[in-house]
C-alpha angles and dihedrals in degrees: 000000000000090000092050092046090053091052092048091051091050091051096242096127103064138114120272115263106274093197096090092150096059118133119246091251091050090048090052091052089050089046094052091046091053091054093062116092116220112287095018117127122220094253098041097094092048093047091047092054096044104045142103083000128347116271133020106271145028135198116249130179120254094202132065114270100177105119145017094277092053091050091047090053094045092049136000130023100007096047090066091074097064089040090060092044091054090047089056094043117015092195089070088072085083088056102044103031138044092251095111094058099034123100127184116220101206130185142155092206096239094132109024112181106299092323099088130218103000096153131243099290097048089049093057096094088059093049092048088050093053090048093055091046089057089052099041099047104027106023090239117144114229141180126196120229119190112197114203102219134089090200109105095208092051089048092051091048090055098045097045091066094055098073096102091063100047143052092210145003123231110196113206139187099354115153122249138282088018090062093063092051093045094051095044092050096046092047090055096050106033127079095213130068116280118198128180104210097196090058107035102024089057094041095050093052091044094052092045089054092046093051090055095039093057089050092052094045096040093236124148114241090217094054104040119112114225128200118195119198109195119036098201129109097302096041098049091046091051096053092040091057091044089052091049088052094052112281106129116238088231088063094054122085115186123199133192134175090294094053130248118012101228135171110278097023112136106176116096094355133144133173092267093055090042090062089066100037106135131217095238142128091218115110108172136053089244091056092044094052093056106108095000123145099197133038120193111192115193100141124067130346116256095026093125108065126192088252091055091048091056090058092061124095123268115293095015118203112224127191106191100191103141115119109260 
């Protein structure tokens, strides 16, 4: 009941939008309205981002800079001493610079939230937001970097040269399947941690919830049937981690905008979807949900209707993670 209440509060269990004939402008108005939490006025987000100064963070010194000696230590000539130390022993960069506690949040804006390909510049508010979350809740310093190219190889070529400045790379809002290729490549060529938040951040939280949900419901992790709606970066990462934990691949049915991802399907496929193609006669989300124990929603809001929910097994476990 608690799980279902949480889904109802998040708006996951609702009927699909009946207004299929809406004009694009009308759909945009509906879209913007759906983005506003209860009690938020239309101009609140813009005012929040503009005042008292534009953006969500600044850079401030951690050392005194009050007199000539301070300035000489911060820059020339004093700064030459740690430079030479780092040249002799690169590991001392973690001692004399902020590298060890500095993460780059990097995106090309090709898959921003649930809004799609907005481009690098329009995605910057999201990247700033992720940077301040790192700082506020973990004490990690972070800078956002928006790379203006949709080409994954150009993106990789840019990011790979940034390692000296950062202790880690957080990839953000890169469209699938490019995001898989980008992360795999950067991990193989960089000497600092590379983490794709949309994949692993979502998957870690999802598996943590599943572990506790099966305990509460008394279900067996090896016998539960999982339906994934949304086979992009987050979705594939979720079911991959579930599978690694013990959910058999044969018990996982993944769906995308074309329906069930089944063995032999050719339309809209890639090697990452192919890994979770199921031997099944089911072809639609409605068919897949029948008899399922777990629903992972990382596609569109409103995909799981009340009627679909009733087709699931007793004590269904719902992860409502689609952007509203």
